[in-house]
C-alpha atoms as a printed R data frame, in Angstrom:
    type eleno elety resid chain resno      x        y      z
1   ATOM     1    CA   MET     A     1 93.462 -117.772 48.009
2   ATOM     2    CA   SER     A     2 91.028 -116.371 45.459
3   ATOM     3    CA   LYS     A     3 91.194 -112.750 44.428
4   ATOM     4    CA   PRO     A     4 88.662 -110.412 46.037
5   ATOM     5    CA   PHE     A     5 85.623 -109.461 43.989
6   ATOM     6    CA   ARG     A     6 86.309 -105.802 43.405
7   ATOM     7    CA   ILE     A     7 83.419 -103.354 43.261
8   ATOM     8    CA   ALA     A     8 82.990  -99.599 42.948
9   ATOM     9    CA   VAL     A     9 79.988  -97.758 44.333
10  ATOM    10    CA   PHE     A    10 78.627  -94.587 42.742
11  ATOM    11    CA   ALA     A    11 76.474  -92.359 44.971
12  ATOM    12    CA   SER     A    12 75.427  -88.726 45.204
13  ATOM    13    CA   GLY     A    13 73.752  -88.228 48.567
14  ATOM    14    CA   GLY     A    14 73.472  -89.662 52.044
15  ATOM    15    CA   GLY     A    15 74.884  -93.029 51.113
16  ATOM    16    CA   SER     A    16 72.674  -95.350 53.129
17  ATOM    17    CA   ASN     A    17 72.975  -98.012 50.432
18  ATOM    18    CA   PHE     A    18 76.749  -97.562 50.396
19  ATOM    19    CA   GLN     A    19 76.706  -98.057 54.155
20  ATOM    20    CA   ALA     A    20 74.622 -101.217 53.807
21  ATOM    21    CA   ILE     A    21 77.161 -102.632 51.349
22  ATOM    22    CA   ALA     A    22 80.111 -101.654 53.548
23  ATOM    23    CA   ASP     A    23 78.431 -103.183 56.608
24  ATOM    24    CA   ALA     A    24 77.756 -106.413 54.711
25  ATOM    25    CA   VAL     A    25 81.419 -106.615 53.701
26  ATOM    26    CA   LYS     A    26 82.561 -105.975 57.276
27  ATOM    27    CA   ALA     A    27 80.148 -108.574 58.667
28  ATOM    28    CA   GLY     A    28 81.318 -111.213 56.184
29  ATOM    29    CA   ARG     A    29 77.960 -111.439 54.413
30  ATOM    30    CA   LEU     A    30 79.458 -110.047 51.220
31  ATOM    31    CA   ASP     A    31 82.607 -111.559 49.723
32  ATOM    32    CA   ALA     A    32 83.736 -108.403 47.989
33  ATOM    33    CA   ARG     A    33 85.940 -105.391 48.455
34  ATOM    34    CA   ILE     A    34 84.842 -101.826 47.800
35  ATOM    35    CA   GLU     A    35 87.733 -100.417 45.819
36  ATOM    36    CA   LEU     A    36 86.277  -96.981 45.200
37  ATOM    37    CA   LEU     A    37 83.450  -94.604 45.963
38  ATOM    38    CA   VAL     A    38 82.618  -92.216 43.116
39  ATOM    39    CA   CYS     A    39 80.630  -89.122 44.077
40  ATOM    40    CA   ASP     A    40 79.673  -86.046 42.070
41  ATOM    41    CA   ARG     A    41 79.010  -83.987 45.205
42  ATOM    42    CA   PRO     A    42 82.178  -83.585 47.282
43  ATOM    43    CA   GLN     A    43 80.220  -82.445 50.368
44  ATOM    44    CA   ALA     A    44 77.783  -85.367 50.338
45  ATOM    45    CA   LEU     A    45 77.444  -87.457 53.483
46  ATOM    46    CA   VAL     A    46 78.384  -90.604 51.573
47  ATOM    47    CA   VAL     A    47 81.931  -89.257 51.247
48  ATOM    48    CA   GLU     A    48 82.310  -89.217 55.014
49  ATOM    49    CA   ARG     A    49 80.786  -92.693 55.233
50  ATOM    50    CA   ALA     A    50 83.406  -93.964 52.769
51  ATOM    51    CA   LYS     A    51 86.249  -92.366 54.706
52  ATOM    52    CA   GLN     A    52 84.983  -93.974 57.908
53  ATOM    53    CA   ALA     A    53 84.975  -97.330 56.087
54  ATOM    54    CA   ASP     A    54 88.524  -96.748 54.746
55  ATOM    55    CA   VAL     A    55 87.257  -96.812 51.165
56  ATOM    56    CA   PRO     A    56 89.134  -94.660 48.612
57  ATOM    57    CA   VAL     A    57 87.037  -91.759 47.338
58  ATOM    58    CA   HIS     A    58 86.934  -89.997 43.987
59  ATOM    59    CA   THR     A    59 84.877  -86.822 44.043
60  ATOM    60    CA   PHE     A    60 84.368  -84.403 41.195
61  ATOM    61    CA   ARG     A    61 82.316  -81.374 40.225
62  ATOM    62    CA   PRO     A    62 80.680  -81.960 36.833
63  ATOM    63    CA   LYS     A    63 80.638  -78.259 35.976
64  ATOM    64    CA   GLU     A    64 84.433  -78.221 36.024
65  ATOM    65    CA   TYR     A    65 84.574  -80.542 32.998
66  ATOM    66    CA   PRO     A    66 83.799  -79.694 29.372
67  ATOM    67    CA   SER     A    67 81.461  -82.691 29.020
68  ATOM    68    CA   ARG     A    68 80.055  -85.758 30.745
69  ATOM    69    CA   GLU     A    69 82.371  -87.873 28.631
70  ATOM    70    CA   ALA     A    70 85.397  -86.002 29.985
71  ATOM    71    CA   TYR     A    71 84.772  -86.830 33.634
72  ATOM    72    CA   GLU     A    72 83.650  -90.355 32.800
73  ATOM    73    CA   LEU     A    73 86.937  -91.028 31.000
74  ATOM    74    CA   GLU     A    74 88.731  -89.993 34.174
75  ATOM    75    CA   ILE     A    75 86.512  -92.308 36.245
76  ATOM    76    CA   LEU     A    76 86.976  -95.176 33.790
77  ATOM    77    CA   GLU     A    77 90.745  -94.895 34.114
78  ATOM    78    CA   LEU     A    78 90.413  -95.261 37.892
79  ATOM    79    CA   LEU     A    79 88.066  -98.250 37.605
80  ATOM    80    CA   ARG     A    80 90.464 -100.038 35.297
81  ATOM    81    CA   ALA     A    81 93.473  -99.236 37.453
82  ATOM    82    CA   LYS     A    82 91.684 -100.768 40.445
83  ATOM    83    CA   GLN     A    83 90.492 -103.772 38.391
84  ATOM    84    CA   VAL     A    84 86.874 -103.167 39.345
85  ATOM    85    CA   ALA     A    85 84.686 -106.088 38.288
86  ATOM    86    CA   LEU     A    86 81.286 -104.562 39.087
87  ATOM    87    CA   VAL     A    87 79.984 -101.000 39.281
88  ATOM    88    CA   VAL     A    88 77.095 -100.448 41.686
89  ATOM    89    CA   LEU     A    89 74.915  -97.374 41.215
90  ATOM    90    CA   ALA     A    90 73.439  -96.631 44.626
91  ATOM    91    CA   GLY     A    91 71.691  -93.289 44.475
92  ATOM    92    CA   TYR     A    92 73.948  -91.832 41.777
93  ATOM    93    CA   MET     A    93 72.085  -88.921 40.214
94  ATOM    94    CA   ARG     A    94 74.060  -88.377 37.022
95  ATOM    95    CA   ILE     A    95 73.070  -89.498 33.528
96  ATOM    96    CA   LEU     A    96 75.654  -91.960 32.213
97  ATOM    97    CA   THR     A    97 77.160  -91.804 28.739
98  ATOM    98    CA   PRO     A    98 78.355  -94.696 26.570
99  ATOM    99    CA   VAL     A    99 81.881  -94.085 27.905
100 ATOM   100    CA   LEU     A   100 81.021  -95.941 31.121
101 ATOM   101    CA   VAL     A   101 77.967  -97.901 30.006
102 ATOM   102    CA   GLU     A   102 79.744  -99.644 27.151
103 ATOM   103    CA   ALA     A   103 82.964 -100.224 29.100
104 ATOM   104    CA   TYR     A   104 80.979 -101.905 31.881
105 ATOM   105    CA   TRP     A   105 78.216 -103.395 29.755
106 ATOM   106    CA   GLY     A   106 76.744 -106.264 31.768
107 ATOM   107    CA   ARG     A   107 78.924 -105.368 34.771
108 ATOM   108    CA   MET     A   108 76.999 -102.397 36.142
109 ATOM   109    CA   ILE     A   109 73.900 -102.602 38.346
110 ATOM   110    CA   ASN     A   110 71.430 -100.085 39.729
111 ATOM   111    CA   VAL     A   111 68.884 -100.142 42.538
112 ATOM   112    CA   HIS     A   112 65.596  -98.415 41.738
113 ATOM   113    CA   PRO     A   113 62.662  -97.730 44.122
114 ATOM   114    CA   SER     A   114 59.857  -99.293 42.105
115 ATOM   115    CA   LEU     A   115 58.852 -102.612 40.598
116 ATOM   116    CA   LEU     A   116 60.210 -102.009 37.130
117 ATOM   117    CA   PRO     A   117 59.138 -101.673 34.404
118 ATOM   118    CA   SER     A   118 56.620  -99.544 36.328
119 ATOM   119    CA   PHE     A   119 57.669  -96.016 37.287
120 ATOM   120    CA   PRO     A   120 61.155  -95.634 35.852
121 ATOM   121    CA   GLY     A   121 63.138  -92.421 36.185
122 ATOM   122    CA   LEU     A   122 62.932  -89.752 38.847
123 ATOM   123    CA   HIS     A   123 60.413  -89.629 41.711
124 ATOM   124    CA   ALA     A   124 59.406  -93.274 41.405
125 ATOM   125    CA   VAL     A   125 57.806  -93.324 44.859
126 ATOM   126    CA   ARG     A   126 55.759  -90.229 44.029
127 ATOM   127    CA   GLN     A   127 54.722  -91.775 40.719
128 ATOM   128    CA   ALA     A   128 53.454  -94.898 42.476
129 ATOM   129    CA   LEU     A   129 51.364  -92.858 44.909
130 ATOM   130    CA   GLU     A   130 49.970  -90.632 42.184
131 ATOM   131    CA   HIS     A   131 48.897  -93.668 40.155
132 ATOM   132    CA   GLY     A   132 47.166  -95.208 43.165
133 ATOM   133    CA   VAL     A   133 48.842  -98.607 42.947
134 ATOM   134    CA   LYS     A   134 48.500 -100.866 45.970
135 ATOM   135    CA   VAL     A   135 51.930 -102.469 45.758
136 ATOM   136    CA   THR     A   136 55.340 -101.060 44.922
137 ATOM   137    CA   GLY     A   137 58.848 -102.135 45.819
138 ATOM   138    CA   ILE     A   138 62.418 -102.113 44.584
139 ATOM   139    CA   THR     A   139 64.355 -103.498 41.635
140 ATOM   140    CA   VAL     A   140 68.018 -104.299 41.109
141 ATOM   141    CA   HIS     A   141 68.794 -104.357 37.412
142 ATOM   142    CA   LEU     A   142 71.660 -104.249 34.960
143 ATOM   143    CA   VAL     A   143 72.361 -100.876 33.390
144 ATOM   144    CA   ASP     A   144 71.987 -100.839 29.625
145 ATOM   145    CA   GLY     A   145 72.024  -97.132 28.847
146 ATOM   146    CA   GLY     A   146 68.245  -96.707 28.834
147 ATOM   147    CA   LEU     A   147 66.100  -95.180 31.567
148 ATOM   148    CA   ASP     A   148 65.949  -98.055 34.066
149 ATOM   149    CA   THR     A   149 65.455 -100.506 31.210
150 ATOM   150    CA   GLY     A   150 68.170 -103.107 31.787
151 ATOM   151    CA   PRO     A   151 67.532 -106.786 32.586
152 ATOM   152    CA   ILE     A   152 65.953 -107.263 36.018
153 ATOM   153    CA   LEU     A   153 68.069 -109.276 38.460
154 ATOM   154    CA   ALA     A   154 65.914 -109.159 41.604
155 ATOM   155    CA   GLN     A   155 62.879 -107.437 43.077
156 ATOM   156    CA   ARG     A   156 61.138 -107.037 46.423
157 ATOM   157    CA   ALA     A   157 57.521 -105.942 46.824
158 ATOM   158    CA   LEU     A   158 56.010 -103.662 49.450
159 ATOM   159    CA   GLU     A   159 52.341 -102.976 50.127
160 ATOM   160    CA   ILE     A   160 51.363  -99.318 50.083
161 ATOM   161    CA   ARG     A   161 49.382  -98.229 53.131
162 ATOM   162    CA   PRO     A   162 46.355  -95.938 52.810
163 ATOM   163    CA   ASP     A   163 48.073  -93.249 54.858
164 ATOM   164    CA   ASP     A   164 51.455  -93.445 53.123
165 ATOM   165    CA   THR     A   165 53.085  -90.235 51.975
166 ATOM   166    CA   GLU     A   166 56.077  -89.939 49.682
167 ATOM   167    CA   ALA     A   167 58.286  -89.518 52.741
168 ATOM   168    CA   SER     A   168 56.839  -92.425 54.725
169 ATOM   169    CA   LEU     A   169 56.850  -94.801 51.772
170 ATOM   170    CA   SER     A   170 60.417  -93.870 50.879
171 ATOM   171    CA   GLU     A   171 61.409  -94.522 54.489
172 ATOM   172    CA   ARG     A   172 59.859  -98.005 54.360
173 ATOM   173    CA   ILE     A   173 61.495  -98.769 51.012
174 ATOM   174    CA   HIS     A   174 65.035  -98.051 52.204
175 ATOM   175    CA   PRO     A   175 65.407 -101.187 54.382
176 ATOM   176    CA   LEU     A   176 64.426 -103.326 51.401
177 ATOM   177    CA   GLU     A   177 67.215 -101.716 49.367
178 ATOM   178    CA   HIS     A   178 69.694 -102.178 52.187
179 ATOM   179    CA   GLU     A   179 68.876 -105.882 52.355
180 ATOM   180    CA   LEU     A   180 68.534 -106.745 48.674
181 ATOM   181    CA   LEU     A   181 71.421 -104.823 47.116
182 ATOM   182    CA   PRO     A   182 74.216 -106.556 49.096
183 ATOM   183    CA   GLN     A   183 72.491 -109.895 48.501
184 ATOM   184    CA   VAL     A   184 72.499 -109.380 44.736
185 ATOM   185    CA   ILE     A   185 76.154 -108.304 44.766
186 ATOM   186    CA   GLN     A   186 76.997 -111.438 46.739
187 ATOM   187    CA   GLN     A   187 75.095 -113.609 44.261
188 ATOM   188    CA   ILE     A   188 76.989 -111.999 41.388
189 ATOM   189    CA   ALA     A   189 80.326 -112.369 43.199
190 ATOM   190    CA   THR     A   190 79.714 -116.080 43.814
191 ATOM   191    CA   GLY     A   191 78.331 -116.789 40.357
192 ATOM   192    CA   HIS     A   192 74.776 -117.505 41.501
193 ATOM   193    CA   ILE     A   193 73.584 -114.686 39.264
194 ATOM   194    CA   PRO     A   194 75.554 -115.312 36.055
195 ATOM   195    CA   ILE     A   195 75.800 -111.767 34.743
196 ATOM   196    CA   GLU     A   196 78.029 -113.019 31.938
197 ATOM   197    CA   ASN     A   197 74.919 -114.592 30.422
198 ATOM   198    CA   TYR     A   198 73.063 -111.280 30.651
199 ATOM   199    CA   ARG     A   199 76.122 -109.532 29.267
200 ATOM   200    CA   LEU     A   200 76.186 -111.715 26.177
201 ATOM   201    CA   THR     A   201 72.429 -111.337 25.689
202 ATOM   202    CA   THR     A   202 72.481 -107.565 26.000
203 ATOM   203    CA   LEU     A   203 75.506 -107.252 23.763
204 ATOM   204    CA   LYS     A   204 73.772 -109.315 21.083
205 ATOM   205    CA   ALA     A   205 70.640 -107.184 21.400
206 ATOM   206    CA   LYS     A   206 72.712 -104.016 21.184
207 ATOM   207    CA   ASP     A   207 74.460 -105.212 18.050
208 ATOM   208    CA   GLY     A   208 71.321 -106.608 16.479
209 ATOM   209    CA   ILE     A   209 72.549 -110.196 16.611
210 ATOM   210    CA   GLU     A   210 70.015 -112.980 16.925
211 ATOM   211    CA   SER     A   211 70.735 -115.632 19.526
């Protein structure tokens, strides 16, 4: 019997994407095991979702640490102890340092509510509306330490309606995230998205090595 594909999910809020991943695992659509939820807000709803799914939880309060690096070193120790193969950022609202980014280079993904490279960073849905674009969507990409700049793994598009508000458009984007994110994790787990190739490419780029 093959070893389970071990993942950790990082989230800060309601955790609807965490729930989508957990539901996909339970339904057998995702051949993975969630080893850990990491949350920087101990009272967040996602913590309760994880407990209901019998997923171990690590919560922390950033202000109780002397630096970002300090709490990330603690998290990294947990990830290594649990042999986590892939870190999934699903609404995690903290800026990452090289402590985690370099340790999981090519093995960390993020879901972002725009068609990158358009509208990176915060308030992506608002940015799309303010720019008057007719189509937006979501992107799952590798994390490379930049602001939503890592290699794109998958995208889904969504037409913006004339009467869309930030709230209504966000609400219509969520189901796309809930569908695509578990699919991408499954493709990584089964080797259909060979992140090792991206890992080597990004490492070469980081080190200034020509391929």
